[in-house]
N, C-alpha and C positions, 0 to 999 in steps of 0.2 A: 273749456281753455282748463289745465291745470292752475291751480293757485301758486303763484308767485311764492319762493321760498324765501324765508327770515331770514334778512343779513346776518342776523346771529344764531341762528340755527347750527351752523358749523361748531360752536362753543358750547362746552358745558362747564360748571363751578364746583371746586371740592372747597367747603369751607368747615374749617375744623376748630373745635373751643372747648370749654369746660366754665361751666357756672360762670356765663358772660352775660347774663340778665339782659337789662337795658342794651348793652353792645350787642348782642347775637340780633335783636328785632330790629335794628338799625341797619344791620348789616343784610338782612332777610329781606328787607322793604328797600333795600339799594338798588338789589339785582334787578337788571331791565326786562321788559317781559320780552318774549322772543328766543331767549337762551338756548340752545339743545337739551339742558339738563342740569339740576343740582343735586348735591348732596351734602348732609352735613355729618361729620364724623364727632362724634362726641366722646369725651374722657371720664367716663364718671362723673357726669354733674349730678350736684343734690339740689340743684333747683329746678324751675322746669324748662328748661333749654328742648329738652327731647322732645316735651309737647309743643315747642313753640314753632319750633321744625315740622312739625308733622301737622300742625294747623294750616300750613301754609303750602302742604303737600309734597314739602321735601322731602326725598328718600332720606333716613337717618343709616348709619352705621354706629351703633354702640359699640365700642373698641373693649375688647376683653384687657381687663383690667389686672387679669391672675398673669399676665405676660409685662417684660419691661416695658412701660410706655416711654416713647417719643413722639414729636410733634413730626418727621420724616415718616414712622410708623402709621402715623394717622392718616398723611397726607394718602399714601400708598395705598391704604385700605380703601378710602375714598377714592382713588381712581380705579382701582379695581370693578366697584358697585358701579361708577360712573360708565364706563364702559359697558361692564353687564347687561345695565340698561341700557345703555344708546351707543352702540356700536358703532356707528355711520360718523360720529364727534371727529373730527380734524382737530382741533385745538380744546385746552385744558388751562382753564382758569382756578392757579390755585389763592386760598384768600383766608387770613387767621379771622378769629373771632369775633376779636376785638377791632376790628377794622370792617369801615361801609366805603362803595365803591362812590366815587367822585362821579356825578352825572355827565354822562359823552365820552367817559373815560375810556371802557370798551368799543365804542364807535370808533373811536380816534385809531388807538392800538389796532385793531384793524386791519382798518386805512394803511396802516404804516405797515403790517404784512404784507398785505398785498400788491403793496408797492415793491416789497423787498422779499423776493419768493424765496431769497439765499438766509432768510432769518428763521430760526426756528423758536426765540423766544425772546420778549420783549417785557420791557415792564417800564413805570415811568416812578414818580417819588409819593412816596409817605409820606404826609403830615400829621403832626399832634393836633387831635380835637382841641384840645384847651392846654393851650403852653404856658398862657398866663398863671394856670392855676398852683406849678411847682416849679423852680429853678431845676429840677429833675426831670420833668416834661419840656419846658424850654432846651434842654440839654439832648434830649431824646430829637425832637422835631427837628433840631440844628445837626443831628447825626443822619437823620434822613436826606434830608436837603442838600448837603455837601458833597456827597458825591457825584461825582462828574456825569455828563450826560455823552451817549456812546456807545462804543462797544465796549463792551463790560470785562475786566480782569480779573484778578482776584478779591476783588470785595466783595463779588456775586450780585445777586438780585434780589435777596432779601423773601420774605414770607409771601407776598402778597405778585402773581410772574403769570402770563401769561405763555405756555409750554405746545411747542407740535406735539401729539402725541404720536406720533413714529418714531420722535426723536427721544420722548421719554418712553416710549419702551427699548430703544436701540441702547439705551445706555443702564436699564435695569431700574430706573426710578431713582428715587432720594436714597441714602445707605441709610437704613432705619436705624442702627445700631450708634449712630450719631446722636447726643447728645443737644446740640445747639452749632450753629455754622453749618446745618446740611443744607440750607440754599447754595451756601458758596461751592459746597465740595460739589453739588451737582453742578453747579454753573461750569465750573473748571472741568469735569466730564462733558456737559456738553461742546463748551468751546474745545475739546481735544476731536470732535467727530469734523469737525471742519467749517459748521454753521456757526451763523451769526448770533448774537445773544446780544442785546442794546437796550439803553435805557433810554427814553426821549423825554424830551423837556415838557413834559404833561404829568400833574398831579393826578395819582391814580386813587389812594383810601385817606381818609380820615381814619387815623389810630388813637387808641385810648390808651396809652400806658398807666394813667392814674397811679404815678408813683407820686407819693407825701412824704415818705420818710425816708430818713438816710439809708436804714435797714434796707429797704426794697432796693434803691439805688446800689447800694452795696452790694448784693447779691443779685444783682442782673451783670452789675460789673464782674464777678467773678465766675457768673455763670460764660461771661465774653471772651476772659482769659483763658477758661477752659477749652472753649469751642478755636480760638485759636491754636493752642498748645495738640487737642487733637487732631485738626485738621493737616497741620505743619507736620506731623509726624504720620498720618495716613499718605502725604504727597511730600513726603522729605523730597525726592528729586525733582522735584519741578520748581520746589523750593515756595511752598504755597505756603503764603503767612508766614515766611521768616524775617524780615523784616518786622512786624509785627512782635513775634515774641523777642529779637533782640530787642524792640524800643522795650516792652515793658520789664523785662529783666534791668535795663539800666536806669529807666526812670521811677520804674515801681519798687528795685532794691538795691542796685549799685548808689545813686547817686544820695537816698535819702539815708544808708548807710554811713555812708562817709560825711554828709551835714552832723547827722549824729554826732560821731567818732573825732569830728573835730571842734564839736562845740565845749568843749569844754579846754581841749589840747590848742586848738589855733582856730580861736572864734572867726577871724579873718576869713580864714579858709571856710567856715560855713558862710558866712557870708558871698562870698564869692560863687558858692554852689547855689545859694538862692537867685543869685545874680545871674545864674545862667538859667534855672527855670524861668525868671523872667523871660529872659530872650528868647530860649524856648516857646514861650505862649506867645510873643510879638510875630515870632516867625510862623506858627500855624496860624498865626491871624493876617498876615500876608500873603499867603498861600492861598488863600479866599479870593472870590470873585468880588471884589468888592461892589461891583455894577447891583450885582444880587443879595449882597448883608452888609448891614451897617457895621461900623467898626466895634460899636459895643458888643453886638453877638457874635461876630469874630472872636473877640477877645475870651467871649463867653465860652466859645466851642475850644479855646487853647486852654482854658482852665483846664476845662472839662476833660479834655485829651489829657493834661498829665495828671492829675489827681485820681483820674479812675484807674493810674499803672497799677497804685499798690492793691486793691483787690483783684484785677485782672491778674496780678504777681499771682496771687492768693491762690486764684481759679489753674493757672499754671502748675502749681505743686500739687493740686486737687489731682488734677489727672497725671501727672507724674507719680503719684503716690498710689495711685490705684489702680496703673499701670504694670508698677512694680508686683504688687501686692497679688493682680489679677482679680482684682472685686469688680463686681458690676457696676459700670457707669449709671448714676442715675440721673435724671433730670435735676436741673437746680430750679426753681421756682421764685419769684420776686413777686408776686401777687396773691 
């Protein structure tokens, strides 16, 4: 009698990272037994990341760092290696090296995919491993969990997601030229094929942002603004991230300039501008689900949304400047 096939054998994993250290160990240890294959893509680590992955029997791709590096390129090359080794896989799970899988997540996700044959991608929620370590980690945690459950629109699915192999191939994988928000850009192309891309109400990974300094948070926000601008430019007809770009122009430069302009000429107007900021924070807080988030967290998320608009606008300017000059877009790191 033939041995029964393991229920996870049709899914493979692509893990990407660089100098992740303990985070990579946790990621590797979180992978359940029975998956159809695992590939780790290393982007020039100087620690023992490659040796650690190899010691776990994982196939390693050492990315050629003489070419411009992007997370999208790393995922694509990991996918190609995975398919070369295991061409019978139906699903691929992409995971960032600073994340570890939550026990039971893959089984739950595969059950949802089996129940919905029209779905071609599924994700859950990331959560921060140590949100208590800094306000920046707390902001990241709120960023992950405030996304709505159900069909995914322009927000995208983030770096951790399960995608149908045939659908990934059909759209040509990630756009390797995009330095950030490559997941949102891919999500948009997957949705255009007519397949379902969904977020389910389940924690899928624990993420370790490890942001302890203002400079780190600022760089991450710059990267986010750059991502909005770049993806909006590439998908202008679809209006992707158009609202986000308008928002960061308004709150990241127009309103601060108005406040500074009237600070001497008409201080009362400056107070009105600051009042508008307060009202916007309250509006954002009220838009969040009160059953899921305490008021303190909702207000904290509102503050995060507004104060990050200034560095995000800087990222927009960076993209526009490089686009006009023809300069190579390079990855913006915060760790």
